C-alpha positions as CSV (number, residue, x, y, z in Angstrom):
1,M,0.5,-54.8,17.9
2,D,3.8,-55.9,16.7
3,A,6.8,-57.2,18.9
4,R,8.3,-53.7,19.1
5,G,5.1,-52.2,20.4
6,R,4.7,-55.0,23.0
7,W,8.3,-54.4,24.3
8,L,7.6,-50.6,24.6
9,V,4.3,-51.2,26.5
10,G,6.0,-53.9,28.6
11,G,8.9,-51.5,29.3
12,L,6.6,-48.7,30.3
13,A,4.6,-51.0,32.6
14,V,7.9,-52.0,34.3
15,A,9.0,-48.4,34.5
16,L,5.5,-47.5,36.0
17,V,5.7,-50.3,38.7
18,A,9.2,-49.3,39.5
19,L,8.2,-45.6,39.9
20,L,5.2,-46.6,42.1
21,V,7.5,-48.7,44.3
22,A,9.9,-45.9,44.6
23,I,7.1,-43.5,45.6
24,A,5.8,-45.9,48.2
25,V,9.3,-46.3,49.7
26,V,9.8,-42.6,50.0
27,I,6.3,-42.1,51.5
28,T,6.9,-45.0,54.0
29,S,10.3,-43.8,55.0
30,R,9.1,-40.2,55.3
31,G,6.1,-41.3,57.4
32,S,8.2,-43.3,59.8
33,G,10.6,-40.4,60.1
34,D,7.7,-38.1,60.9
35,D,6.4,-40.6,63.4
36,E,9.9,-40.8,65.0
37,L,10.1,-37.0,65.0
38,A,6.6,-36.8,66.6
39,A,7.5,-39.3,69.2
40,T,10.7,-37.4,70.1
41,Q,8.7,-34.1,70.3
42,R,6.3,-35.8,72.7
43,E,9.1,-37.1,74.8
44,V,10.7,-33.7,75.0
45,A,7.4,-32.0,75.6
46,R,6.6,-34.4,78.5
47,A,10.1,-33.9,80.1
48,A,9.8,-30.0,79.7
49,R,6.2,-29.9,81.3
50,T,7.4,-32.1,84.2
51,E,10.4,-29.9,84.8
52,A,8.5,-26.7,84.5
53,V,5.8,-27.8,87.0
54,A,8.5,-29.0,89.4
55,F,10.4,-25.8,89.0
56,L,7.3,-23.6,89.9
57,T,5.9,-25.7,92.7
58,V,6.7,-24.6,96.2
59,D,5.5,-25.9,99.6
60,H,7.1,-24.3,102.6
61,E,6.0,-27.2,104.8
62,D,7.9,-29.9,102.7
63,M,10.5,-28.4,100.3
64,D,13.0,-31.2,100.1
65,P,11.0,-33.6,97.8
66,L,10.1,-30.6,95.5
67,V,13.8,-29.6,95.1
68,D,14.6,-33.3,94.5
69,A,12.0,-33.4,91.8
70,V,13.6,-30.5,90.0
71,L,17.0,-32.0,90.4
72,A,15.8,-35.3,89.0
73,G,15.0,-33.7,85.7
74,A,18.1,-31.5,85.6
75,T,21.7,-31.8,84.5
76,G,24.8,-29.8,83.9
77,D,25.2,-26.2,85.1
78,F,21.4,-25.9,85.8
79,A,21.6,-28.9,88.2
80,E,24.7,-27.6,89.9
81,Q,23.3,-24.1,90.3
82,Y,20.0,-25.3,91.5
83,A,21.5,-27.7,94.0
84,A,23.8,-25.0,95.2
85,Q,20.7,-22.8,96.0
86,R,18.9,-25.6,97.8
87,D,19.4,-24.2,101.4
88,T,18.4,-20.7,100.2
89,L,15.3,-21.9,98.4
90,V,14.1,-23.9,101.4
91,S,14.8,-21.2,104.0
92,E,13.1,-18.5,101.9
93,A,10.0,-20.7,101.3
94,V,9.8,-21.3,105.1
95,R,10.5,-17.7,106.1
96,T,7.7,-16.4,103.6
97,E,5.4,-19.3,104.2
98,A,5.3,-19.7,100.4
99,T,3.3,-22.1,98.4
100,S,3.0,-22.3,94.7
101,T,1.3,-24.7,92.3
102,G,2.5,-24.5,88.8
103,E,0.4,-25.4,85.7
104,V,1.6,-25.5,82.1
105,V,-1.0,-23.9,79.9
106,A,1.0,-24.2,76.6
107,L,4.3,-25.3,75.3
108,G,6.1,-25.5,72.0
109,V,9.1,-27.6,71.0
110,G,11.4,-25.3,69.1
111,D,14.8,-26.3,68.0
112,L,15.2,-30.2,68.1
113,D,17.8,-32.5,67.0
114,E,19.0,-35.9,68.2
115,D,20.5,-34.8,71.5
116,S,19.2,-31.3,72.3
117,A,15.9,-29.3,72.3
118,T,14.6,-26.0,73.1
119,V,11.1,-25.6,74.6
120,L,9.1,-22.5,75.2
121,V,6.7,-22.9,78.1
122,A,3.7,-20.7,79.2
123,A,2.8,-21.5,82.8
124,N,0.6,-20.1,85.5
125,S,1.1,-20.4,89.2
126,T,-1.1,-19.6,92.1
127,V,1.2,-18.2,94.8
128,T,0.5,-17.7,98.5
129,N,2.9,-16.2,101.0
130,T,3.0,-13.7,103.8
131,R,2.4,-10.9,101.4
132,T,-0.4,-12.3,99.3
133,G,-2.8,-13.4,102.0
134,P,-4.7,-16.7,101.9
135,D,-6.3,-16.2,98.5
136,G,-2.9,-15.9,96.8
137,Q,-2.0,-14.3,93.5
138,V,-2.0,-15.9,90.0
139,R,1.4,-15.3,88.3
140,Y,2.2,-15.8,84.7
141,Y,5.5,-17.2,83.6
142,R,7.1,-17.6,80.2
143,L,10.1,-20.0,80.3
144,R,12.7,-21.3,77.9
145,L,14.0,-24.7,78.8
146,D,17.1,-26.1,77.1
147,L,17.0,-29.9,77.2
148,V,19.6,-32.5,76.4
149,R,19.3,-36.3,76.0
150,E,21.5,-38.2,78.4
151,D,21.3,-41.9,78.8
152,G,18.0,-42.0,76.9
153,R,16.4,-39.3,79.1
154,W,15.7,-35.7,78.3
155,L,17.0,-33.5,81.1
156,T,16.9,-29.8,81.5
157,S,20.3,-28.1,81.2
158,G,19.0,-24.5,81.4
159,V,15.9,-22.5,82.4
160,R,15.4,-18.9,81.5
161,F,12.5,-16.6,82.1
162,V,11.4,-14.8,78.9
163,R,9.1,-12.0,77.9
């Protein structure tokens, strides 16, 4: 092989190494981004699950800590509206002797960006009150939770029942 051929092979080898390095950088950066996205999705899902269970849990004998649990994961208009209904929630739970134990059976993180997320939640709750009798009734809920990141925490800014 003459000098020109060696330069050509050497140049191709350098180009191949540069291409492999570029591919590795793209894969590594994409992988870490995916890991970051997955971690954020898990954080959002955990916050939504906690809030949904708190929202669906009722115990007429001790409502204050349950209302506080919802408010601990709430913000904005949702927190204000829920706090404003505190007395009504407590008095209705006591009046109807209500209990409810919520359970999230499935959830999906929908829209997600750096500071906001939408989560759809399928939850069941076993409800007892003066109308259901001691065995209670299982109720099926589908909720949409809007979450925002505030001070590093994902908080619920809205809850809607969906079909």
